[in-house]
Structures are given as structure tokens and as C-alpha cells.
C-alpha positions in Angstrom: -60.2 -12.8 -24.4 -60.8 -9.1 -23.6 -58.9 -6.4 -25.3 -58.2 -3.2 -23.4 -56.1 -1.7 -26.3 -54.2 -3.1 -29.2 -51.2 -4.3 -27.2 -52.8 -5.5 -23.9 -55.0 -8.5 -23.7 -56.6 -10.3 -20.8 -56.8 -14.1 -20.8 -59.1 -15.9 -18.4 -57.0 -19.0 -18.1 -53.9 -17.2 -16.8 -55.9 -14.6 -14.9 -53.1 -12.1 -15.5 -52.4 -9.3 -17.9 -50.8 -10.5 -21.1 -49.0 -8.1 -23.4 -47.6 -8.3 -26.9 -43.9 -8.2 -27.7 -44.2 -4.6 -28.9 -46.0 -3.5 -25.7 -43.4 -5.1 -23.5 -40.6 -3.5 -25.6 -42.2 -0.1 -25.2 -42.5 -0.6 -21.4 -38.9 -1.7 -21.1 -37.7 1.0 -23.4 -36.2 -1.4 -25.9 -36.9 -2.6 -29.4 -39.1 -5.8 -30.0 -36.0 -7.6 -31.2 -34.4 -7.2 -27.8 -37.5 -8.8 -26.2 -37.0 -11.8 -28.6 -33.3 -12.0 -27.6 -34.2 -11.9 -23.9 -36.7 -14.7 -24.6 -34.0 -16.7 -26.4 -31.7 -16.2 -23.5 -34.3 -17.6 -21.2 -34.8 -14.4 -19.3 -38.4 -13.8 -20.5 -41.0 -16.5 -21.0 -43.8 -16.4 -23.6 -47.3 -17.4 -22.7 -48.4 -17.5 -26.3 -47.3 -16.5 -29.7 -45.9 -13.0 -29.3 -47.5 -12.7 -25.8 -46.0 -12.3 -22.4 -47.4 -12.3 -18.8 -46.8 -8.7 -17.8 -46.1 -9.3 -14.1 -43.7 -12.3 -14.6 -42.0 -10.5 -17.4 -41.4 -7.3 -15.4 -40.1 -9.3 -12.4 -37.8 -11.4 -14.7 -36.5 -8.3 -16.5 -35.9 -6.4 -13.2 -34.0 -9.5 -11.8 -32.0 -9.6 -15.0 -31.1 -6.0 -14.7 -30.1 -6.3 -11.1 -27.9 -9.3 -11.9 -26.3 -7.5 -14.8 -25.8 -4.4 -12.6 -24.3 -6.5 -9.8 -21.9 -8.1 -12.3 -21.0 -4.6 -13.5 -20.5 -3.4 -9.9 -18.3 -6.5 -9.3 -16.3 -5.6 -12.4 -16.0 -2.0 -11.3 -14.9 -3.2 -7.9 -12.2 -5.3 -9.4 -11.2 -2.4 -11.6 -11.1 -0.1 -8.6 -9.0 -2.6 -6.6 -6.7 -3.1 -9.6 -6.3 0.7 -9.9 -5.6 1.0 -6.2 -3.0 -1.7 -6.4 -1.3 0.0 -9.4 -1.4 3.3 -7.5 0.3 1.7 -4.5 2.9 0.1 -6.7 3.7 3.4 -8.4 3.9 5.2 -5.1 6.2 2.5 -3.7 8.5 2.8 -6.8 8.5 6.6 -6.5 9.4 6.4 -2.8 12.2 3.9 -3.6 13.5 6.2 -6.3 13.4 9.2 -4.0 15.3 7.2 -1.3 17.9 6.1 -3.8 18.4 9.7 -4.9 18.8 10.9 -1.3 21.3 8.0 -0.8 23.2 9.0 -3.9 23.3 12.7 -2.9 24.5 11.7 0.6 21.4 13.1 2.3 20.5 9.6 3.6 22.6 6.9 5.2 22.0 3.2 5.4 21.2 1.8 8.8 23.9 -0.9 8.5 26.5 1.8 7.7 25.4 3.8 10.8 25.6 0.7 13.0 29.0 -0.1 11.6 30.2 3.4 12.2 29.0 3.7 15.7 30.2 0.2 16.5 33.7 1.3 15.3 33.4 4.5 17.4 32.6 2.4 20.5 35.6 0.2 19.8 37.9 3.2 19.4 36.5 4.7 22.6 36.9 1.4 24.5 40.5 1.2 23.3 41.3 4.7 24.4 39.7 4.2 27.8 41.6 0.9 28.4 44.8 2.8 27.6 44.0 5.6 30.1 45.5 3.8 33.2 48.6 2.9 31.2 49.1 6.5 30.2 48.3 8.1 33.5 49.9 5.7 36.0 53.5 6.8 35.3 52.4 10.4 35.5 50.8 10.0 38.9 53.3 7.7 40.6 54.6 9.3 43.7 52.1 12.2 43.7 50.3 12.8 47.0 48.0 15.6 46.2 44.5 14.3 45.1 43.8 17.5 43.1 46.9 17.1 41.0 46.2 13.4 40.3 42.6 14.3 39.3 43.8 17.0 37.0 46.3 14.7 35.2 43.6 12.0 34.8 41.1 14.6 33.6 43.6 16.0 31.0 44.1 12.4 29.7 40.4 11.9 29.4 40.0 15.2 27.5 42.9 14.3 25.3 41.3 10.9 24.5 37.9 12.5 23.8 39.5 15.1 21.6 41.3 12.5 19.6 38.1 10.5 19.2 36.2 13.6 18.0 38.8 14.2 15.3 38.5 10.7 13.8 37.1 10.6 10.3 34.5 8.0 9.4 37.0 6.3 7.1 39.5 5.9 10.0 36.7 4.5 12.2 35.6 2.0 9.5 39.1 0.9 8.8 39.9 0.9 12.5 43.0 3.0 11.8 43.6 5.5 14.4 46.8 6.8 16.0 47.2 5.9 19.7 50.0 8.4 20.1 47.7 11.3 19.0 
């Protein structure tokens, strides 16, 4: 056995550098008790009483640190993902609340209400257009001038469109409108 200093010894049978617990602790920046814990955990391996192969111990400790850091990164990744999910949930709740507020204030209309309203308008318009020949036929019977017939039909179309424009949304929803105008 050759001694380079108090903490480092060279053994011929291992042909490697062997260090004491204290020397290894100093190199790793930990206390000797932590070296003993790492040994108990199976991370480090003794080559003798209070002696460690330097190369194997450094490699084992670096591997241990990488594994621990990887687990910490995985944990941080999970925390980051959880935070992102919570943020998305909060954003969705906020957007929902904003939409509900706009709906309450009357600044926003539900799609189904718009469909129902326009569907009602189309029905009223259809009804008025189907009544157009009934209203205009008696007025144009016996007339021979095309211009006069056109004017009467045009007046009836304008009257129907004006009545349609004056309908309230409630009248359209209920279907209650006055045919006689």
C-alpha cells in the first residue's frame, strides 16, 4: 500500500485509487455521514473498511445525481403540466362567466334564439308572399296597362315588406302578426 496523503491510498490488488470516507465526502461536498448513507442505500460500494474506489464511486455518485435530477425534472414537468391545466381551467371559467354576463346584459344572443327568430321571420315572409296574389288579383282584374299592374303589385310588395320590418321579436317568436296590417 502506498500513501500519497492521509486520505488517498493506492492498493496493488485493485490497481485503482482508493480513498477514505472523509476524502470522498470532501470531493462530493458532503459530510462523511452522507457517504455512509449512500453506501447503505447501495449507491456507493466500499472496497475495504472506510475505503472506496474513487473512479467507481464518482461514476456511481454522478449516476445517482443524474437519476435524482431526472426525477426532479419529471416532477417539475408534472407540476408545470398541472399548472398549465389549472390555468386553462381558470381561463375557461373566466370566459364562461364573461359570456354569461354578456348574455345577461343582452350584449350576446344564443345561436338557437337567432335560428328561431330568423326561422320565424322566414315563415312570416313566406306567409306574406303567399298572400300577395290574393291581395293583388282583385285590384288588377280588368286592368290592361302593364305599368299600372306593376305599380299595384310593387305597392303590395312594399306594404308586405314594411309590415315585416315593423314586427317585434316577440311577435315573430309567437307567430302573432296582423295580416290586415
